[in-house]
N, C-alpha and C positions, 0 to 999 in steps of 0.2 A: 141442323147446323153442323158444318164440318169442324174437325178439331183445329184446323188452321185459323178458322174464324173465332173459335171460342178461346183458344190459348195463345194465338199469335200476339195479341196486344199485351199479354202478360209478360212476354219475352221480347217484345219489340223486334220480332224476327220476320214479319210479313210486311212487304211494301204494298202489294196489290193481290187481293184475293181474286182468282180467275174463276169465279163461281159459274158463270154462264158456260164458259168453255169446258170446265170440269164436268158439269152436268151433261153436256152434249157428248163428251168423250166417254163418260161412264155409261150412258145409255147405249151408245154404239157398242161398247165392249160387252155389255149384258146381252145385246141382241146377237152379236157375233159368236160369243161363247155358247149361248143357248142353241145356236144353229150349227155348232161343231166347227166353227171357223176360228180356231185358236191360234193366235199369232205368236205365242211363246210365253216364257215365264214372266214377262213384264206386262202382259195383257191385263188391263184393269187395275194396275197398281198405281196408287196416287204418288205423285212426286212434286218436288219444288225446284225452281230454277233460280240460281243466283241472278240478281237483277242487273247483270251485265250482258245477258243473253237476249238477243232480239226475239220478240214474240209479236206476230202480226196483229196489229190493231190494239195492242195492250201496252201501256206505258213501260218503258225500259229506262230507268232513271239513273243508272250507274251510281246510285247512292248519293248524288250531289244535286244541290238546289238548282244550278243552271240547267240541268237536264231533267228536271222533275216532270215535265210534260212531254218529253220526247217519245214519239211513237213511230215505229218502223212498219213498213208494209210487207214485211217478209219475216220468216222464222229463221233463227240460227240453225245451222246444219244439225247440231245435236238435238235441238228441240224438234225438228222435223223427223229425225230418225227415231226419237222416242215416241212420237205420235204414231209413226209407222209400226213400231213395236207394240202399240196398243196401250201405252202408259197414259195416265190421266194427270194432266197438269193442273194442280189445285192452287198454286200460289207462286208469285214472284217473291223470292226471299231476299232479305237485306244483304247488301254488300257494304263494307266500309267504303266511305266516299272515294270514288275513282279507284276502287280496289286497294284500299289501305286501311287496316285496323278494323274496329267494330263500330266506329262513330259514323252515322249517316245523317241525312237532313232531318230525320224523325227522332233522333236520340241515339241511344247506345243499345245494341242488341245484347241480350242477357244470357247467362249460362243457366240452364235449367237445374243444374245441381245446386247452384248457389246464385239466385237471381240478383243478389246485390253486387255480383261481379259481371264484368263484360264477357262476351263470347269469344273474344279474339277475332282475328280476321285474316284476310278480308272476306273469306267465305263465312261470315258470321251467322247469317240466317240459315244457310244449309247445315252448319254444325249444330246450332241451337234447335232448329225445327226437327232434325233427324233424331237427335238425342231425346227430345221430348215426345217422339212418336207422332208428330203432327203430319209427317209424310213417311212413305215407305222408304224413300231414298231422295237424295238431292244431287244436283250437279253444281260443283264449285269450280274455281280456277285458281291457279297458283303461278306467281312470278318468283316470289321468294318467301315461301311458307304459308301461303294463303289457303291451302288445303290442309297441310300438315298441322299448322298451329291451331286452328279451330277444332280440328279432329282431336288433338291432344287435350284441349281445354274441356271439350264437351263429351269426350269419351266415345266418339264414333269411329268406325273404321273408314279411313280415308285413303284413296289410291290416287297418287299423282303419276300418271302414265309417262312414258318416254316422250320427250319433245319430238313432235312429228308423228305421233300415234293417232291423235284425235283432232279433227278439223276445228279451227277456231273461227270459221266463217260465221259472221253474224254476232261475234262476241266483241266487246269493247277491247280495243288495242291499247295496252299500256306499254309493254316492252316486247317488241315483236320477236326478238331473239330468245326470249325466256318465257313468254306466256304459255301456259298449258291448261287443259280442261280435263277434269276427272270426276269420278263419283265419290260421294260421301254416304255411307250406308250404316246399317245396324249389324251387319255381318260380313265376313270376308267373301263368301260365295256371292252375295248380292253385288259386291263390287265387280266380280268377274262377269256376272250376267249383264250388268249395265255397260261395262266396257265393251263387251261383245256387240252390243247394240249401237254404240256411238263411234266406234273406231273405224279407221280406214279412209282412203282418199275420197274427196267429194268433187274433185276437179276444179276447185277454187282456191283452197289453201294449199299452195305449192310446196309447203314444208312437209306435208304429210306423205309418208312412205307407204307403199303397198306391201306391208309385212303381215302375214296372217297371225291372228291371235286364236289359238286353239285351247279351249278350257276343258280338259279331261283329267282331273286329278288322279283318277284310278290308274291312268297310264303313265304316271310319273312317280316311281318309287322314291321315297325320301332318301334312301341310301345312295341314289344315283347323283345326288346334288352335293357340290362342294360349297360348304358354308363357312364364311369367315366371321370373325368377331372383331369389331372395332374396339380393341383393347383400351385405347386411350379414353374413350367415352365411359367405359365401365369403371376405370380407375378414378375418373373425375367425380363419381358420386360416392366414393368409399367413406367419406367423412360423415355421411348421414346413414347411421346404422339401419334405420327402418327402411329407407329407400334402397340401400344396398341389398337388404334381404329380399326385397321384391324382385330385383333383377338377378340375384343369385338363383332364386327359385325359378325364374323364367328360363335361364340358361340350363338349369337342371332338367326342366321339362323338355326342352329341345333335345338334350342328350338322351333322355329316356325314349324319345321318339325314334332314336336310331341315327340322328345326325351327328356326324363327326365335326366338331367345331375347331377351326384352326385360327389362331391369333393372326391378325393382319394389321399393318399400319396404313392409314390413309396418308396421302401426300402431306408433307410437313407444312404447317402454316407459315406464311411470311407476310410482310406488309402488303405486297402486291396482291396475293391471293385474298387476303382479308378485305381489301378495299374494292375488289373487282365487281362484286355483285351490285353493291349500292351505286358505284360509279356508272355501270352500264344502265341500270334502271333510271338513274338521274338524267342521263343524256337522252335515252330513247323515249322516256316519258315526256320530257320537255318537247321533243319533236312531235309526239302524238297529240299533245294538247297546245300546239302553237295557236290555233284559232281561239281557244279559251283564253289564253293570255292576251291575245290581241283584242278580244271582245271587252276587256275591262271587268270581267265577271269573277276573277279570282277572289275578290272580296266577299262573294256569296258563299264560298266554301266554309263549312262549319269549323274546320281546324285551320288555325292561322299561326301556329307556333313555328319555332326555328326549323323543326324537322317535318313540318307539314308540306303538302303539295305546293302551295304558292311559292315558298322559298326554294323548294327543290326545282321547280320548273324554271324559276328565274336563273338559278345558278347553272342548271343543265343547258340552258339555251345559249350560254356564252362559252362553253367548253370548246377549245380548238379541235378541229377534226383530227389532227395528228395525235392528240392525246387519246381520243377515243379509239383510233386505229391501233395505237400501241397497246392499249388495254386489251383489245381483242387478240393481239398476239400473245399476251400473257395468258389469256383465257385458253388459247390453243395449247399452251404448255400444260395447263391444268388438265385439259381433256386427255392429253397424251399420258399424263401421270395416272389419271383414273383408269385409263384403258389398261395400263400395266397391272393395276390392282385386279382387274377382272380377267387377266390371264391366269391368275392363281385360284380364283373362286368364281362360282356362278352367282353368288349373292353374299351379302354380309348382314349381320344383325348389329344394331346399334341402339342407343337411347335417343329418342327424338328430342331435338332442342339442345343436345349436349355435344359440343365439339363442332367441327367444321362441315360435317356431312351435308347438312341442309343447304348451306351456301354453295358448297362444291357441286352437289348434284343438280341444283337448279341451274348452274352455269353450264354443266356438261350434258344435261338432258336425261340423266339416268332415272329410271322409275323407282318409286318407293311406296310402301304401304305401311300404315301405322294401325295398330289394333291394341285392345286392352290387355294388360298383364297384371293388374292389381288395383288397389285403392290406397290412398295415403291421405290422412286427415279429411276423409269424406269426399275426396275427389279422385277421379280416375288417374291411373298411371298407364303409360303406353309403351309399347315396344315397336321397333321399326325394322323392316326388312327392305334392303335396297339391292337392286339387281343390275345386270348388264343391260345394255340398250336393247329394247324391244323384247325383253325377257320377263314381262309381267306375269306370265304363267308360273314361272318358278317362284317368284316371291309370294304370289297368292297361294301356291301349293303349300309352302312352309307355313304361311300365316294361317291357312285353314287348319292344318294339322295342329298347330299350337292352340288355336281357338277351340277346337273340338276336345282338346285335352284339359281345358281349364274352364272355370265357371263364369268368368268375368263378363262375357257378352250377354249373359242373361240378366244382368242387374242394370236397372235404369231409374232415372229420377221419377218421383211421384208428381206428375203434373197437377193433380188435383190439389196439391198443397201449395201451388204457386199463388202468390198474392195477385189480386185482380189487376193491379197496376205495378209496373216495375218499381222496386224500392229504390231509395237513394243508393248511389254507388258507394260501396265500401272500399276497403284497401285491397290491393292485389288484382284489380281488373287487368285483363290481358289484352295485348295488342300485338299485331304482327311486327 
């Protein structure tokens, strides 16, 4: 029995166990490796796919009851590329319904550190399963926090690549101008290895640029990198002495590694910038799910509150085109402002979930990686490195150096202590 089958129900993180496919892929990997036909570092490694990625002949439910029996006759590009790399797909992992939050038609995906809490989302299953060690790595997706947020909550290293780095062919479309696909792993270098396998044009997703990704950390001295500090984010946590100490220590580690940190301001927040991400998602998602609205099946969705998809789609569907186009003009202004930030630095360090960086960079397409920097009240604390467009190697290089200088990536939840069934939800459950 594989770990996904044994522990998946305890975390509500597995939608479909791909047992027959996994056994076939694993047997092929054993034969090839024994014969000296080694495909690379992912050969034979078990992984899980967020259930918005098409898998030939296997249900792809999008986490929503109307699509529970949906089956495609093709694989998403990233699925096909990982198969070519020799990785073994063991499970389709939960996504919050239609890529929002951690609630899906089977319940709420749980956090293995505290199973009475949700896993956040919408890459809820990838975050939970990776933290619990049920898979070697997972593939998630992000529109506005869906890789970063569950990585924070579950304490895994999550990489949201540059918009246009990884093909989205075969993935559910939510917001075509903001959707991104990336790895969620137990270590920084794993993210680099997975990104190398899935990135680059596929001839179908025309947003993807042919920009090489070269991962050779030994060829990139830390002293060569200009690293900024999002000073506003670090000031925002000063009232909590214990949390402040964690992040003061993290900055001290970076300085001991030889990085010269320079304070930088991100573009000032205003009403237009604050509203831009949610407005764009509202309009584009309503367009993506016009057929669902017309089918009368919105009532089948698990979440029906004011901020849930049914109402979001209804409002988004009646927004005038002029308002949407004006919003994208404002978005262009934000892109230009962020470009000026990266004239001064190659990357900056911030605190994930604090300040506007998450919203800004999902709108502008900049890459980011989050990794562990401590623990507070028994839960992981994370640090974030955000880079210039298509400069994933730089943020991964700094994150790797930080990881190697600290012990946090070696501490993981004890899955043997998980209750056999998810407990009732307590307070503090997380959602995107």
